[in-house]
C-alpha positions as CSV (number, residue, x, y, z in Angstrom):
1,M,90.8,58.1,82.0
2,V,87.6,59.9,81.7
3,K,87.3,63.1,84.1
4,D,84.0,63.9,85.8
5,C,83.3,67.5,86.7
6,Q,83.4,66.7,90.5
7,S,87.0,65.2,90.4
8,V,88.2,68.1,88.3
9,W,86.8,70.8,90.6
10,N,88.1,68.8,93.6
11,N,91.8,68.8,92.0
12,C,91.2,72.6,91.5
13,L,90.2,73.4,95.2
14,H,93.3,71.6,96.4
15,S,95.5,73.8,94.3
16,I,93.5,76.9,95.1
17,K,93.7,76.1,99.0
18,E,97.3,76.6,98.9
19,G,97.3,79.9,97.1
20,V,94.6,81.8,99.1
21,G,93.8,82.0,103.0
22,E,91.6,79.8,104.9
23,Q,89.2,82.4,105.4
24,S,89.1,83.5,101.7
25,F,88.9,79.8,100.7
26,N,85.9,79.3,102.9
27,T,84.0,82.5,101.8
28,W,84.4,82.2,98.1
29,F,85.4,78.7,97.0
30,S,83.5,76.4,99.4
31,P,80.2,77.4,98.2
32,I,80.9,76.6,94.7
33,D,79.2,73.4,93.0
34,P,80.6,71.9,89.8
35,I,77.8,70.8,87.6
36,K,79.0,70.0,84.3
37,L,82.3,69.1,82.2
38,E,81.9,69.0,78.3
39,N,84.5,69.5,75.8
40,N,87.0,70.9,78.2
41,V,84.7,73.3,79.5
42,L,84.1,73.2,83.3
43,T,80.8,74.8,84.6
44,I,80.5,75.7,88.2
45,Q,77.6,77.2,90.0
46,V,77.9,80.2,92.0
47,P,75.4,81.8,94.4
48,S,74.8,85.2,92.9
49,Q,75.9,87.6,90.2
50,F,78.0,89.5,92.7
51,F,79.7,86.1,93.5
52,Y,80.6,85.7,90.0
53,E,81.9,89.4,89.6
54,W,84.0,89.1,92.8
55,L,85.7,85.8,91.4
56,E,86.4,87.4,88.2
57,E,87.8,90.6,89.9
58,H,89.9,89.1,92.6
59,Y,90.8,85.4,91.6
60,V,90.6,85.2,87.9
61,H,94.5,84.4,87.7
62,I,94.4,81.5,90.0
63,L,91.2,80.0,88.5
64,R,92.8,80.2,85.0
65,K,96.0,78.6,86.3
66,V,94.3,75.7,87.9
67,I,91.8,75.0,85.0
68,H,94.9,74.9,82.6
69,Q,96.6,72.6,85.0
70,E,93.6,70.3,85.0
71,L,92.2,70.4,81.5
72,G,95.2,71.6,79.6
73,P,95.7,74.7,77.3
74,E,92.2,74.2,75.8
75,G,90.3,74.0,79.1
76,R,87.8,76.7,80.0
77,L,85.7,77.6,82.9
78,E,82.1,78.8,82.7
79,Y,79.9,80.0,85.5
80,S,76.3,79.2,86.2
81,V,75.0,82.0,88.3
82,I,71.9,81.6,90.3
83,V,69.6,84.7,89.6
84,D,66.6,83.4,91.3
85,K,66.8,80.5,94.1
86,G,63.0,79.7,93.0
87,N,60.6,77.8,95.5
88,D,58.9,74.5,95.8
89,K,57.1,75.1,92.5
90,Y,59.4,76.7,90.3
91,K,63.2,75.6,89.8
92,P,65.9,78.1,90.3
93,F,66.5,80.5,87.6
94,T,70.2,80.6,86.4
95,I,72.3,82.1,83.7
96,N,75.5,80.9,82.2
97,L,78.5,83.3,81.8
98,P,82.0,82.5,80.5
99,N,85.3,83.2,82.4
100,N,86.5,86.5,80.8
101,N,89.8,85.4,79.8
102,K,90.8,86.3,76.3
103,S,93.2,83.4,76.0
104,N,93.2,79.9,76.9
105,K,96.7,80.3,78.5
106,P,96.8,81.2,82.2
107,K,98.3,84.7,82.8
108,E,101.8,84.2,83.7
109,Q,102.9,84.0,87.5
110,P,105.4,85.9,89.1
111,R,108.6,84.0,88.8
112,E,111.4,83.7,91.3
113,E,114.0,86.4,90.9
114,P,117.0,84.7,88.9
115,L,120.4,84.1,90.4
116,N,122.1,83.8,87.1
117,P,124.6,86.5,86.5
118,F,123.9,86.3,82.8
119,A,120.5,87.9,83.8
120,L,122.4,91.2,84.5
121,N,124.1,91.4,81.3
122,G,122.4,93.0,78.2
123,V,119.1,93.1,80.1
124,D,117.0,96.2,81.2
125,L,116.9,95.6,85.0
126,S,113.9,98.1,85.3
127,Q,111.9,95.3,83.5
128,Q,113.0,92.5,86.2
129,N,110.1,91.2,88.2
130,S,109.9,93.3,91.3
131,Q,107.4,90.9,93.2
132,L,105.3,94.0,93.7
133,N,101.5,93.8,94.2
134,P,100.2,96.4,91.9
135,N,97.1,97.0,94.1
136,Y,99.4,98.4,96.9
137,T,99.7,102.2,96.2
138,F,99.6,105.6,98.0
139,D,96.0,106.1,96.9
140,T,94.8,102.9,98.6
141,F,96.8,103.5,101.9
142,I,94.4,105.7,103.9
143,E,96.3,108.2,106.0
144,G,95.5,108.9,109.5
145,D,97.3,110.1,113.1
146,C,98.3,106.4,113.2
147,N,100.5,106.3,110.3
148,R,101.0,110.0,109.1
149,L,104.8,110.0,109.7
150,A,105.5,106.8,107.9
151,R,103.5,107.4,105.0
152,S,104.9,111.1,104.8
153,A,108.4,109.7,104.7
154,G,107.6,106.7,102.5
155,Y,106.3,109.2,99.8
156,A,109.3,111.3,100.1
157,V,111.4,108.1,99.6
158,A,109.5,107.3,96.5
159,K,110.1,110.5,95.0
160,K,113.8,110.6,95.7
161,P,115.0,107.2,96.5
162,G,118.5,107.2,97.9
163,I,118.6,111.0,98.0
164,T,117.0,112.0,101.2
165,S,118.1,111.5,104.7
166,F,115.6,108.7,105.1
167,N,118.1,106.0,104.0
168,P,117.4,103.4,105.3
169,L,113.7,103.8,106.1
170,M,112.6,101.4,108.7
171,I,108.7,100.9,109.1
172,Y,107.7,98.7,112.2
173,G,104.5,97.9,113.8
174,G,102.1,95.0,114.9
175,V,100.4,92.6,112.6
176,G,97.9,93.6,110.0
177,L,98.8,97.5,110.5
178,G,99.9,98.0,106.7
179,K,103.6,97.7,106.8
180,T,103.8,95.7,103.6
181,H,101.1,97.8,102.0
182,L,103.3,100.8,102.8
183,V,106.5,99.7,101.6
184,Q,105.1,98.1,98.5
185,A,103.4,101.4,97.7
186,I,106.8,103.1,97.7
187,G,108.2,100.5,95.5
188,N,105.2,100.8,92.9
189,E,105.6,104.6,92.9
190,I,109.3,104.3,92.2
191,K,108.7,102.2,89.3
192,D,105.8,104.0,87.8
193,T,107.4,107.5,88.0
194,L,111.3,106.9,87.7
195,N,112.0,104.9,84.7
196,G,115.1,102.5,84.7
197,K,115.0,102.0,88.5
198,F,115.2,98.5,89.5
199,V,113.1,97.8,92.5
200,L,113.0,94.6,94.4
201,Y,110.7,93.5,97.2
202,V,111.6,90.3,99.0
203,S,110.8,88.8,102.5
204,S,113.6,88.3,104.8
205,E,112.5,84.5,104.6
206,K,112.9,84.4,100.9
207,F,116.3,86.2,101.0
208,T,117.6,83.5,103.5
209,N,116.3,80.7,101.3
210,Q,118.0,82.3,98.2
211,F,121.2,82.6,100.0
212,I,121.1,78.9,101.3
213,D,120.5,77.7,97.6
214,A,123.5,80.0,96.6
215,L,125.6,78.3,99.1
216,R,124.5,74.9,98.2
217,N,125.2,75.5,94.5
218,N,128.5,77.5,94.9
219,K,126.8,80.9,93.4
220,I,127.4,83.1,96.3
221,Q,128.9,85.5,93.6
222,D,126.0,85.3,91.4
223,F,123.8,86.0,94.3
224,S,125.6,89.0,95.5
225,N,126.0,90.3,91.9
226,Y,122.3,90.2,91.3
227,Y,121.5,92.4,94.6
228,L,124.2,94.7,94.2
229,H,122.4,96.0,90.9
230,I,119.4,96.8,92.7
231,D,118.3,100.5,93.0
232,A,115.7,100.1,95.8
233,L,115.7,97.1,97.9
234,I,112.7,96.4,100.0
235,I,113.0,93.6,102.4
236,D,110.1,92.8,104.7
237,D,110.3,91.5,108.4
238,V,113.8,91.9,109.0
239,Q,113.5,90.5,112.7
240,F,113.4,87.0,111.2
241,L,117.3,87.6,110.2
242,G,117.8,87.3,113.9
243,G,120.4,84.3,114.7
244,K,121.3,83.8,111.1
245,E,124.8,84.7,111.1
246,R,125.9,83.9,107.6
247,T,122.9,85.6,106.2
248,Q,123.2,88.6,108.2
249,E,127.0,88.8,106.9
250,I,126.0,88.8,103.3
251,F,123.2,91.3,104.1
252,F,125.5,93.4,105.9
253,H,127.8,93.7,102.7
254,I,125.0,94.4,100.4
255,F,123.5,97.0,102.6
256,N,126.9,98.9,102.7
257,H,127.3,98.6,99.0
258,L,124.0,99.9,98.2
259,H,124.0,102.6,100.8
260,Q,127.4,103.8,99.7
261,N,126.2,104.1,96.2
262,G,123.1,106.1,97.0
263,K,120.7,103.2,96.5
264,Q,117.6,103.0,98.7
265,I,117.1,100.5,101.4
266,I,113.6,99.9,103.0
267,M,112.8,97.5,105.8
268,T,110.0,96.5,107.8
269,S,109.9,95.0,111.3
270,D,107.5,94.0,114.0
271,R,109.4,96.1,116.5
272,P,111.9,99.1,116.5
273,P,115.7,98.3,115.9
274,R,116.6,98.7,119.6
275,D,114.3,95.7,120.6
276,L,115.5,93.2,117.6
277,K,117.1,90.1,119.1
278,G,119.8,88.0,117.7
279,L,121.1,90.8,115.2
280,E,124.7,91.9,115.1
281,D,125.3,95.2,116.6
282,R,127.0,96.6,113.3
283,L,123.8,95.8,111.5
284,L,121.5,97.3,114.0
285,S,123.6,100.7,114.2
286,R,123.0,100.8,110.3
287,F,119.5,100.3,110.7
288,K,119.4,103.4,112.7
289,W,121.1,105.8,110.1
290,G,118.1,106.8,108.5
291,L,114.4,107.2,109.6
292,T,112.5,104.7,111.9
293,A,108.9,105.3,111.9
294,D,106.1,103.2,113.5
295,L,102.5,102.4,112.4
296,Q,100.0,102.3,115.2
297,Q,96.5,100.9,115.7
298,P,94.2,102.9,113.4
299,D,92.0,105.2,115.2
300,L,88.1,105.5,114.9
301,E,88.3,108.2,112.1
302,T,90.9,106.4,110.2
303,R,88.9,103.0,110.3
304,I,85.8,104.7,109.0
305,A,87.8,106.1,106.0
306,I,89.3,102.7,105.5
307,I,85.8,101.1,105.3
308,Q,84.5,103.7,103.1
309,N,87.4,103.8,100.6
310,K,87.1,99.8,100.5
311,M,83.4,100.0,99.9
312,E,83.7,102.7,97.1
313,S,86.5,101.1,95.2
314,D,84.3,97.8,95.1
315,G,81.0,99.7,94.1
316,I,79.3,98.7,97.3
317,H,77.0,100.7,99.3
318,I,76.9,100.3,103.2
319,P,74.7,102.2,105.5
320,E,76.4,104.9,107.9
321,D,75.1,103.1,110.8
322,V,76.8,99.7,109.8
323,I,80.1,101.6,108.9
324,E,80.1,103.2,112.3
325,Y,79.3,99.9,114.1
326,L,82.2,98.0,112.2
327,A,84.7,100.9,113.1
328,Y,83.8,101.0,116.6
329,S,83.9,97.1,117.1
330,V,86.8,96.1,115.0
331,D,89.7,98.4,116.6
332,T,92.7,95.9,116.6
333,N,94.2,96.0,113.1
334,I,93.4,96.7,109.3
335,R,93.8,93.3,108.2
336,E,91.0,92.0,110.7
337,L,88.9,94.9,109.4
338,E,89.0,94.0,105.9
339,G,88.4,90.3,106.8
340,V,85.2,91.5,108.4
341,L,84.2,93.7,105.4
342,I,85.0,90.5,102.9
343,S,82.8,88.1,105.2
344,L,80.1,90.8,105.6
345,I,79.8,91.3,101.7
346,A,79.8,87.5,101.1
347,H,76.9,87.0,103.9
348,A,74.9,89.4,102.0
349,S,75.5,87.8,98.7
350,L,75.2,84.3,99.7
351,N,71.9,85.1,101.8
352,R,70.7,87.6,99.2
353,K,70.2,90.1,102.0
354,E,70.9,93.9,102.2
355,I,73.7,94.9,104.4
356,D,72.2,96.3,107.6
357,L,73.2,96.4,111.3
358,E,71.6,93.1,112.2
359,L,73.8,91.4,109.5
360,A,76.9,93.0,110.7
361,K,76.5,92.0,114.2
362,Q,75.7,88.4,112.9
363,T,79.1,88.6,110.9
364,L,81.0,89.8,113.8
365,K,79.9,87.2,116.1
366,N,80.9,84.5,113.6
367,I,84.3,85.5,112.9
368,V,85.8,88.1,115.4
369,H,86.9,86.0,118.2
370,D,88.2,88.8,120.6
371,I,85.4,90.8,120.0
372,E,82.6,88.6,120.1
373,S,84.1,86.1,122.5
374,E,81.6,84.0,124.8
375,V,81.5,87.0,127.1
376,G,80.7,89.8,124.8
377,I,78.9,93.1,124.8
378,D,75.5,91.6,123.7
379,F,75.8,88.9,126.3
380,I,76.5,91.1,128.9
381,Q,73.9,93.5,128.2
382,K,71.3,90.6,128.0
383,T,72.4,89.1,131.4
384,I,72.5,92.5,133.3
385,A,69.2,93.5,131.8
386,E,67.6,90.3,132.9
387,H,69.1,90.6,136.4
388,F,67.9,94.2,136.9
389,A,64.5,93.4,135.3
390,V,65.0,96.2,132.6
391,K,65.0,96.1,128.9
392,I,68.2,96.1,126.8
393,D,67.0,99.2,125.0
394,D,66.7,100.9,128.3
395,L,70.5,100.5,128.7
396,K,71.2,102.4,125.4
397,A,68.3,105.0,126.1
398,K,69.0,108.4,127.5
399,T,66.7,107.9,130.5
400,R,68.0,108.6,134.0
401,K,66.0,106.7,136.2
402,K,68.0,105.4,139.1
403,E,67.5,101.7,138.6
404,I,68.4,101.9,134.8
405,V,71.5,104.1,135.3
406,I,72.8,101.5,137.8
407,A,72.1,98.7,135.5
408,R,73.8,100.6,132.6
409,Q,76.8,101.3,134.8
410,V,77.1,97.7,135.8
411,S,77.0,96.6,132.1
412,M,79.7,99.1,131.1
413,Y,81.8,97.8,134.1
414,F,81.6,94.4,133.1
415,C,82.2,95.1,129.4
416,K,85.5,96.8,130.6
417,E,86.2,93.6,132.6
418,H,85.4,90.9,130.2
419,T,86.0,92.4,126.7
420,N,88.7,93.8,124.6
421,H,86.8,96.7,123.4
422,S,88.1,100.2,123.8
423,L,86.4,102.6,126.1
424,K,85.0,104.5,123.0
425,S,83.7,101.3,121.6
426,I,81.8,100.5,124.8
427,G,80.3,103.7,125.1
428,Y,79.1,103.6,121.2
429,H,77.2,100.1,122.3
430,F,75.4,102.1,125.0
431,G,73.6,104.7,122.9
432,G,76.8,106.5,121.4
433,R,78.0,107.5,124.8
434,D,81.7,108.9,125.1
435,H,84.4,107.4,126.7
436,S,84.3,109.7,129.8
437,T,80.8,108.2,130.5
438,V,82.4,104.6,130.6
439,I,85.1,105.7,133.0
440,H,82.4,107.5,135.4
441,A,80.5,104.2,135.3
442,V,83.3,102.0,136.2
443,Q,84.4,104.2,139.0
444,S,80.7,104.6,140.3
445,V,80.5,100.8,140.6
446,N,83.7,100.3,142.3
447,D,82.7,103.1,144.9
448,M,79.2,101.4,145.3
449,M,81.0,98.1,146.0
450,Q,83.3,99.8,148.6
451,V,80.1,101.1,150.6
452,D,77.2,99.0,149.9
453,K,77.7,95.2,151.1
454,R,74.6,94.0,149.3
455,F,75.3,95.6,146.1
456,R,79.1,94.2,146.3
457,E,77.5,90.4,146.9
458,E,75.3,91.1,144.1
459,M,78.4,91.8,142.0
460,E,80.3,88.9,143.0
461,E,77.4,86.7,142.0
462,L,77.4,88.4,138.5
463,K,81.0,87.7,138.5
464,K,80.7,84.0,138.8
465,R,78.1,83.9,136.2
466,F,80.5,85.4,133.6
467,K,83.2,83.3,134.9
468,M,81.3,80.3,134.3
469,K,80.4,81.2,130.9
470,K,84.0,81.6,130.0
471,V,84.8,78.0,131.0
């Protein structure tokens, strides 16, 4: 059967979609067009040089894997990079660049940890696959007030695993705050600085599935032997062990053995031990033996530092006003902030635009639901400016004219009521005012509604407009 470039690439996309997130897939793979397949070389067209470099840096391994699957060991990938989009008179100018693999074979992917007891005999355990992401290090984990205790404790554990009083170390916090990054940074530090240590990172879901497989295949002893030889066990999302009685029982015995033998145990959870449901009391009591540290939402300064660090590592320049806008606007978690940065870079590359404040605002509107919901700050400012017959720029200016001050305060009031922005973020979008100004504005509006019937009726009409917008 003769293969064509489109069908080969469609098969590749099917495999790629299973291995990357939906946002990453839509950003970095959907815009690609297959244009040629000759002599087992698939040529794909990408929108820019930056796009090509990003794929080669971040997705080269998965690209090699799918090409190998579709075209065999001799398969190769070549990029056709659009340098100039051209116009009605001139065709686009492109250059062809090879995939930077030095071998026809795809890089070996991480394998499942073996449950075979013979893997523990005559083998250097420190060379076993630890399932750690090498990009998760302490250097790339930005310290702030929101995570200082957890990071400091993690670093101490990494230097002396099993020796400090932080055993076990429990890191807890909400989604996207860096729990997995921090515990894997500990694991990477141990492997890099303490030769001979067998470190393993495993999710509680994978641990449970391995245990179920061992039960089904009568290999419980093999399973136990494997885990009892670990020097530093990192188990992610222990809350998912809740309700799994037999899995908890085997984990309890592994925990006891490792702890009694001076081995390090590191865990993450989405809540503190006292709030974990469905876990046995004897297990919960052991979780509390060491140190429990939380990760909180990053503060403004930490978010700015995260953006700066991310852009510096990728060699990309972003103006200070854009960095501040993003840091003020995305105050939920680190994962969402990084997603916004990736999308912003992609928008700039695809549209061949410089990264500026306008592009940042447009990007946020497209992807951040909580921030740019249907009733967002921009919509509120536009609605209030029209209602009071003032300019939007006046709401952000320093002028103290009474009619503008009232319009500004009303705008801040509705931003507080209808968006998820912090007081700091709201103040930032009104000319860089501080949170105390927003508090004063909200109180002033409430006071005026108490004493001025006409003003109160006016506010009720505005409230209806915002409620209608949400429906």
